[in-house]
Structures are given as structure tokens and as C-alpha cells.
Chimera marker file (.cmm) of the C-alpha trace (Angstrom):
<marker_set name="trace">
<marker id="1" x="0.000" y="0.000" z="0.000" r="1" g="1" b="0" radius="0.5"/>
<marker id="2" x="1.353" y="3.433" z="-0.916" r="1" g="1" b="0" radius="0.5"/>
<marker id="3" x="1.656" y="6.278" z="1.573" r="1" g="1" b="0" radius="0.5"/>
<marker id="4" x="-1.193" y="8.079" z="-0.206" r="1" g="1" b="0" radius="0.5"/>
<marker id="5" x="-3.419" y="5.006" z="-0.003" r="1" g="1" b="0" radius="0.5"/>
<marker id="6" x="-2.583" y="4.635" z="3.688" r="1" g="1" b="0" radius="0.5"/>
<marker id="7" x="-3.625" y="8.237" z="4.338" r="1" g="1" b="0" radius="0.5"/>
<marker id="8" x="-6.844" y="7.818" z="2.354" r="1" g="1" b="0" radius="0.5"/>
<marker id="9" x="-7.620" y="4.706" z="4.397" r="1" g="1" b="0" radius="0.5"/>
<marker id="10" x="-6.871" y="6.606" z="7.628" r="1" g="1" b="0" radius="0.5"/>
<marker id="11" x="-9.285" y="9.362" z="6.551" r="1" g="1" b="0" radius="0.5"/>
<marker id="12" x="-12.011" y="6.851" z="5.670" r="1" g="1" b="0" radius="0.5"/>
<marker id="13" x="-11.517" y="5.054" z="8.981" r="1" g="1" b="0" radius="0.5"/>
<marker id="14" x="-11.730" y="8.333" z="10.896" r="1" g="1" b="0" radius="0.5"/>
<marker id="15" x="-14.885" y="9.346" z="9.031" r="1" g="1" b="0" radius="0.5"/>
<marker id="16" x="-16.513" y="5.992" z="9.776" r="1" g="1" b="0" radius="0.5"/>
<marker id="17" x="-16.710" y="7.177" z="13.400" r="1" g="1" b="0" radius="0.5"/>
<marker id="18" x="-18.752" y="10.272" z="12.462" r="1" g="1" b="0" radius="0.5"/>
<marker id="19" x="-22.458" y="9.535" z="12.597" r="1" g="1" b="0" radius="0.5"/>
<marker id="20" x="-24.576" y="10.949" z="9.789" r="1" g="1" b="0" radius="0.5"/>
<marker id="21" x="-21.952" y="11.233" z="7.043" r="1" g="1" b="0" radius="0.5"/>
<marker id="22" x="-20.501" y="8.741" z="4.602" r="1" g="1" b="0" radius="0.5"/>
<marker id="23" x="-18.063" y="9.032" z="1.690" r="1" g="1" b="0" radius="0.5"/>
<marker id="24" x="-19.715" y="9.918" z="-1.602" r="1" g="1" b="0" radius="0.5"/>
<marker id="25" x="-18.322" y="6.965" z="-3.509" r="1" g="1" b="0" radius="0.5"/>
<marker id="26" x="-19.446" y="6.406" z="-7.076" r="1" g="1" b="0" radius="0.5"/>
<marker id="27" x="-21.621" y="3.415" z="-7.813" r="1" g="1" b="0" radius="0.5"/>
<marker id="28" x="-19.073" y="0.936" z="-9.106" r="1" g="1" b="0" radius="0.5"/>
<marker id="29" x="-18.686" y="-2.774" z="-8.819" r="1" g="1" b="0" radius="0.5"/>
<marker id="30" x="-16.303" y="-3.279" z="-5.890" r="1" g="1" b="0" radius="0.5"/>
<marker id="31" x="-13.151" y="-5.297" z="-6.298" r="1" g="1" b="0" radius="0.5"/>
<marker id="32" x="-11.966" y="-7.260" z="-3.264" r="1" g="1" b="0" radius="0.5"/>
<marker id="33" x="-8.664" y="-5.378" z="-2.957" r="1" g="1" b="0" radius="0.5"/>
<marker id="34" x="-10.055" y="-1.927" z="-3.696" r="1" g="1" b="0" radius="0.5"/>
<marker id="35" x="-12.315" y="0.374" z="-1.677" r="1" g="1" b="0" radius="0.5"/>
<marker id="36" x="-14.523" y="2.535" z="-3.941" r="1" g="1" b="0" radius="0.5"/>
<marker id="37" x="-14.964" y="5.020" z="-1.073" r="1" g="1" b="0" radius="0.5"/>
<marker id="38" x="-11.339" y="6.006" z="-1.679" r="1" g="1" b="0" radius="0.5"/>
<marker id="39" x="-12.555" y="7.846" z="-4.796" r="1" g="1" b="0" radius="0.5"/>
<marker id="40" x="-14.305" y="10.326" z="-2.479" r="1" g="1" b="0" radius="0.5"/>
<marker id="41" x="-10.930" y="11.590" z="-1.195" r="1" g="1" b="0" radius="0.5"/>
<marker id="42" x="-8.515" y="13.866" z="-3.070" r="1" g="1" b="0" radius="0.5"/>
<marker id="43" x="-5.142" y="14.468" z="-1.422" r="1" g="1" b="0" radius="0.5"/>
<marker id="44" x="-2.597" y="17.135" z="-2.263" r="1" g="1" b="0" radius="0.5"/>
<marker id="45" x="-0.150" y="18.849" z="0.084" r="1" g="1" b="0" radius="0.5"/>
<marker id="46" x="-2.273" y="22.013" z="-0.284" r="1" g="1" b="0" radius="0.5"/>
<marker id="47" x="-5.843" y="20.664" z="-0.057" r="1" g="1" b="0" radius="0.5"/>
<marker id="48" x="-7.511" y="17.512" z="1.238" r="1" g="1" b="0" radius="0.5"/>
<marker id="49" x="-10.987" y="17.286" z="-0.308" r="1" g="1" b="0" radius="0.5"/>
<marker id="50" x="-13.534" y="14.724" z="0.867" r="1" g="1" b="0" radius="0.5"/>
<marker id="51" x="-16.897" y="14.330" z="-0.852" r="1" g="1" b="0" radius="0.5"/>
<marker id="52" x="-19.629" y="13.210" z="1.535" r="1" g="1" b="0" radius="0.5"/>
<marker id="53" x="-23.271" y="12.176" z="1.602" r="1" g="1" b="0" radius="0.5"/>
<marker id="54" x="-25.260" y="13.339" z="4.612" r="1" g="1" b="0" radius="0.5"/>
<marker id="55" x="-27.411" y="10.614" z="6.140" r="1" g="1" b="0" radius="0.5"/>
<marker id="56" x="-28.496" y="12.709" z="9.135" r="1" g="1" b="0" radius="0.5"/>
<marker id="57" x="-29.061" y="16.338" z="10.031" r="1" g="1" b="0" radius="0.5"/>
<marker id="58" x="-28.098" y="18.928" z="11.225" r="1" g="1" b="0" radius="0.5"/>
<marker id="59" x="-24.976" y="19.265" z="9.104" r="1" g="1" b="0" radius="0.5"/>
<marker id="60" x="-22.812" y="21.859" z="10.933" r="1" g="1" b="0" radius="0.5"/>
<marker id="61" x="-21.940" y="19.751" z="14.009" r="1" g="1" b="0" radius="0.5"/>
<marker id="62" x="-21.363" y="16.645" z="11.886" r="1" g="1" b="0" radius="0.5"/>
<marker id="63" x="-19.081" y="18.537" z="9.525" r="1" g="1" b="0" radius="0.5"/>
<marker id="64" x="-17.105" y="19.945" z="12.476" r="1" g="1" b="0" radius="0.5"/>
<marker id="65" x="-16.622" y="16.412" z="13.813" r="1" g="1" b="0" radius="0.5"/>
<marker id="66" x="-15.658" y="15.153" z="10.353" r="1" g="1" b="0" radius="0.5"/>
<marker id="67" x="-13.148" y="17.970" z="9.849" r="1" g="1" b="0" radius="0.5"/>
<marker id="68" x="-11.585" y="17.262" z="13.232" r="1" g="1" b="0" radius="0.5"/>
<marker id="69" x="-11.441" y="13.526" z="12.437" r="1" g="1" b="0" radius="0.5"/>
<marker id="70" x="-9.734" y="14.142" z="9.088" r="1" g="1" b="0" radius="0.5"/>
<marker id="71" x="-7.226" y="16.554" z="10.648" r="1" g="1" b="0" radius="0.5"/>
<marker id="72" x="-6.403" y="14.035" z="13.374" r="1" g="1" b="0" radius="0.5"/>
<marker id="73" x="-5.922" y="11.267" z="10.784" r="1" g="1" b="0" radius="0.5"/>
<marker id="74" x="-3.364" y="13.422" z="8.953" r="1" g="1" b="0" radius="0.5"/>
<marker id="75" x="-1.221" y="14.504" z="11.927" r="1" g="1" b="0" radius="0.5"/>
<marker id="76" x="2.441" y="13.913" z="11.159" r="1" g="1" b="0" radius="0.5"/>
<marker id="77" x="1.842" y="13.318" z="7.451" r="1" g="1" b="0" radius="0.5"/>
<marker id="78" x="2.800" y="15.317" z="4.373" r="1" g="1" b="0" radius="0.5"/>
<marker id="79" x="-0.846" y="16.458" z="4.311" r="1" g="1" b="0" radius="0.5"/>
<marker id="80" x="-1.002" y="17.725" z="7.908" r="1" g="1" b="0" radius="0.5"/>
<marker id="81" x="-0.886" y="21.404" z="6.860" r="1" g="1" b="0" radius="0.5"/>
<marker id="82" x="-3.314" y="21.053" z="3.957" r="1" g="1" b="0" radius="0.5"/>
<marker id="83" x="-6.632" y="22.881" z="3.998" r="1" g="1" b="0" radius="0.5"/>
<marker id="84" x="-9.476" y="20.447" z="4.622" r="1" g="1" b="0" radius="0.5"/>
<marker id="85" x="-12.496" y="20.804" z="2.343" r="1" g="1" b="0" radius="0.5"/>
<marker id="86" x="-15.583" y="18.740" z="3.120" r="1" g="1" b="0" radius="0.5"/>
<marker id="87" x="-18.044" y="18.775" z="0.223" r="1" g="1" b="0" radius="0.5"/>
<marker id="88" x="-21.556" y="17.459" z="0.853" r="1" g="1" b="0" radius="0.5"/>
<marker id="89" x="-22.598" y="16.196" z="-2.565" r="1" g="1" b="0" radius="0.5"/>
<marker id="90" x="-25.971" y="14.771" z="-1.559" r="1" g="1" b="0" radius="0.5"/>
<marker id="91" x="-28.403" y="14.427" z="1.309" r="1" g="1" b="0" radius="0.5"/>
<marker id="92" x="-29.798" y="10.912" z="1.667" r="1" g="1" b="0" radius="0.5"/>
<marker id="93" x="-33.545" y="10.640" z="2.169" r="1" g="1" b="0" radius="0.5"/>
<marker id="94" x="-32.914" y="8.985" z="5.521" r="1" g="1" b="0" radius="0.5"/>
<marker id="95" x="-31.660" y="12.354" z="6.804" r="1" g="1" b="0" radius="0.5"/>
<marker id="96" x="-35.256" y="13.572" z="6.639" r="1" g="1" b="0" radius="0.5"/>
<marker id="97" x="-36.646" y="10.573" z="8.481" r="1" g="1" b="0" radius="0.5"/>
<marker id="98" x="-37.845" y="8.947" z="5.257" r="1" g="1" b="0" radius="0.5"/>
<link id1="1" id2="2" r="1" g="1" b="0" radius="0.2"/>
<link id1="2" id2="3" r="1" g="1" b="0" radius="0.2"/>
<link id1="3" id2="4" r="1" g="1" b="0" radius="0.2"/>
<link id1="4" id2="5" r="1" g="1" b="0" radius="0.2"/>
<link id1="5" id2="6" r="1" g="1" b="0" radius="0.2"/>
<link id1="6" id2="7" r="1" g="1" b="0" radius="0.2"/>
<link id1="7" id2="8" r="1" g="1" b="0" radius="0.2"/>
<link id1="8" id2="9" r="1" g="1" b="0" radius="0.2"/>
<link id1="9" id2="10" r="1" g="1" b="0" radius="0.2"/>
<link id1="10" id2="11" r="1" g="1" b="0" radius="0.2"/>
<link id1="11" id2="12" r="1" g="1" b="0" radius="0.2"/>
<link id1="12" id2="13" r="1" g="1" b="0" radius="0.2"/>
<link id1="13" id2="14" r="1" g="1" b="0" radius="0.2"/>
<link id1="14" id2="15" r="1" g="1" b="0" radius="0.2"/>
<link id1="15" id2="16" r="1" g="1" b="0" radius="0.2"/>
<link id1="16" id2="17" r="1" g="1" b="0" radius="0.2"/>
<link id1="17" id2="18" r="1" g="1" b="0" radius="0.2"/>
<link id1="18" id2="19" r="1" g="1" b="0" radius="0.2"/>
<link id1="19" id2="20" r="1" g="1" b="0" radius="0.2"/>
<link id1="20" id2="21" r="1" g="1" b="0" radius="0.2"/>
<link id1="21" id2="22" r="1" g="1" b="0" radius="0.2"/>
<link id1="22" id2="23" r="1" g="1" b="0" radius="0.2"/>
<link id1="23" id2="24" r="1" g="1" b="0" radius="0.2"/>
<link id1="24" id2="25" r="1" g="1" b="0" radius="0.2"/>
<link id1="25" id2="26" r="1" g="1" b="0" radius="0.2"/>
<link id1="26" id2="27" r="1" g="1" b="0" radius="0.2"/>
<link id1="27" id2="28" r="1" g="1" b="0" radius="0.2"/>
<link id1="28" id2="29" r="1" g="1" b="0" radius="0.2"/>
<link id1="29" id2="30" r="1" g="1" b="0" radius="0.2"/>
<link id1="30" id2="31" r="1" g="1" b="0" radius="0.2"/>
<link id1="31" id2="32" r="1" g="1" b="0" radius="0.2"/>
<link id1="32" id2="33" r="1" g="1" b="0" radius="0.2"/>
<link id1="33" id2="34" r="1" g="1" b="0" radius="0.2"/>
<link id1="34" id2="35" r="1" g="1" b="0" radius="0.2"/>
<link id1="35" id2="36" r="1" g="1" b="0" radius="0.2"/>
<link id1="36" id2="37" r="1" g="1" b="0" radius="0.2"/>
<link id1="37" id2="38" r="1" g="1" b="0" radius="0.2"/>
<link id1="38" id2="39" r="1" g="1" b="0" radius="0.2"/>
<link id1="39" id2="40" r="1" g="1" b="0" radius="0.2"/>
<link id1="40" id2="41" r="1" g="1" b="0" radius="0.2"/>
<link id1="41" id2="42" r="1" g="1" b="0" radius="0.2"/>
<link id1="42" id2="43" r="1" g="1" b="0" radius="0.2"/>
<link id1="43" id2="44" r="1" g="1" b="0" radius="0.2"/>
<link id1="44" id2="45" r="1" g="1" b="0" radius="0.2"/>
<link id1="45" id2="46" r="1" g="1" b="0" radius="0.2"/>
<link id1="46" id2="47" r="1" g="1" b="0" radius="0.2"/>
<link id1="47" id2="48" r="1" g="1" b="0" radius="0.2"/>
<link id1="48" id2="49" r="1" g="1" b="0" radius="0.2"/>
<link id1="49" id2="50" r="1" g="1" b="0" radius="0.2"/>
<link id1="50" id2="51" r="1" g="1" b="0" radius="0.2"/>
<link id1="51" id2="52" r="1" g="1" b="0" radius="0.2"/>
<link id1="52" id2="53" r="1" g="1" b="0" radius="0.2"/>
<link id1="53" id2="54" r="1" g="1" b="0" radius="0.2"/>
<link id1="54" id2="55" r="1" g="1" b="0" radius="0.2"/>
<link id1="55" id2="56" r="1" g="1" b="0" radius="0.2"/>
<link id1="56" id2="57" r="1" g="1" b="0" radius="0.2"/>
<link id1="57" id2="58" r="1" g="1" b="0" radius="0.2"/>
<link id1="58" id2="59" r="1" g="1" b="0" radius="0.2"/>
<link id1="59" id2="60" r="1" g="1" b="0" radius="0.2"/>
<link id1="60" id2="61" r="1" g="1" b="0" radius="0.2"/>
<link id1="61" id2="62" r="1" g="1" b="0" radius="0.2"/>
<link id1="62" id2="63" r="1" g="1" b="0" radius="0.2"/>
<link id1="63" id2="64" r="1" g="1" b="0" radius="0.2"/>
<link id1="64" id2="65" r="1" g="1" b="0" radius="0.2"/>
<link id1="65" id2="66" r="1" g="1" b="0" radius="0.2"/>
<link id1="66" id2="67" r="1" g="1" b="0" radius="0.2"/>
<link id1="67" id2="68" r="1" g="1" b="0" radius="0.2"/>
<link id1="68" id2="69" r="1" g="1" b="0" radius="0.2"/>
<link id1="69" id2="70" r="1" g="1" b="0" radius="0.2"/>
<link id1="70" id2="71" r="1" g="1" b="0" radius="0.2"/>
<link id1="71" id2="72" r="1" g="1" b="0" radius="0.2"/>
<link id1="72" id2="73" r="1" g="1" b="0" radius="0.2"/>
<link id1="73" id2="74" r="1" g="1" b="0" radius="0.2"/>
<link id1="74" id2="75" r="1" g="1" b="0" radius="0.2"/>
<link id1="75" id2="76" r="1" g="1" b="0" radius="0.2"/>
<link id1="76" id2="77" r="1" g="1" b="0" radius="0.2"/>
<link id1="77" id2="78" r="1" g="1" b="0" radius="0.2"/>
<link id1="78" id2="79" r="1" g="1" b="0" radius="0.2"/>
<link id1="79" id2="80" r="1" g="1" b="0" radius="0.2"/>
<link id1="80" id2="81" r="1" g="1" b="0" radius="0.2"/>
<link id1="81" id2="82" r="1" g="1" b="0" radius="0.2"/>
<link id1="82" id2="83" r="1" g="1" b="0" radius="0.2"/>
<link id1="83" id2="84" r="1" g="1" b="0" radius="0.2"/>
<link id1="84" id2="85" r="1" g="1" b="0" radius="0.2"/>
<link id1="85" id2="86" r="1" g="1" b="0" radius="0.2"/>
<link id1="86" id2="87" r="1" g="1" b="0" radius="0.2"/>
<link id1="87" id2="88" r="1" g="1" b="0" radius="0.2"/>
<link id1="88" id2="89" r="1" g="1" b="0" radius="0.2"/>
<link id1="89" id2="90" r="1" g="1" b="0" radius="0.2"/>
<link id1="90" id2="91" r="1" g="1" b="0" radius="0.2"/>
<link id1="91" id2="92" r="1" g="1" b="0" radius="0.2"/>
<link id1="92" id2="93" r="1" g="1" b="0" radius="0.2"/>
<link id1="93" id2="94" r="1" g="1" b="0" radius="0.2"/>
<link id1="94" id2="95" r="1" g="1" b="0" radius="0.2"/>
<link id1="95" id2="96" r="1" g="1" b="0" radius="0.2"/>
<link id1="96" id2="97" r="1" g="1" b="0" radius="0.2"/>
<link id1="97" id2="98" r="1" g="1" b="0" radius="0.2"/>
</marker_set>
């Protein structure tokens, strides 16, 4: 596993602890050795961008928790000083109690 892949996995693991948000992974047929959720994360030394789907509301406290989780996952890495951008691409119907 490359260093980039390890950091993406650390971000995804950290986000799995945040209730109400999930990675906005494209609908693809998963391959055993590949996590499609990794496509929701873009890493550069300047910006870490994570695309998310909200499965619960309200968004502001969940996004604060997610931002903190991503920052913690990147401590000590080449991405530690990058700006963190969380992009909510969709709101799942379950967020509205549907």
C-alpha cells in the first residue's frame, strides 16, 4: 500500500466514526482489494478534499466532527498542513426521516 493510499484509508476510517456522514463513492462494482470510497478523497499537500453524503441532520456539528477527524488522521503526514475541504454532494432521504 502506498503512503497516499494509507492516508486515504486513515481518513475513511476516521470518518466511519462520524455519525450521519458517509463518503460519496461512485456506484461501481467493488473489487476485493479496492475500496470505492477512496474515490471520495482527493489528497494534495495544499488541499484535502472529501466528498460526503449526509445521512443525518443537522450538518454543521457533523461537519465539524468530520473535519476534526480528518485533521487528526493526517497529523504527522505530508498532508497535515493542507486545507481540509468537506463537500456534501448529496443528502440521503434517511436524513429527513424517510
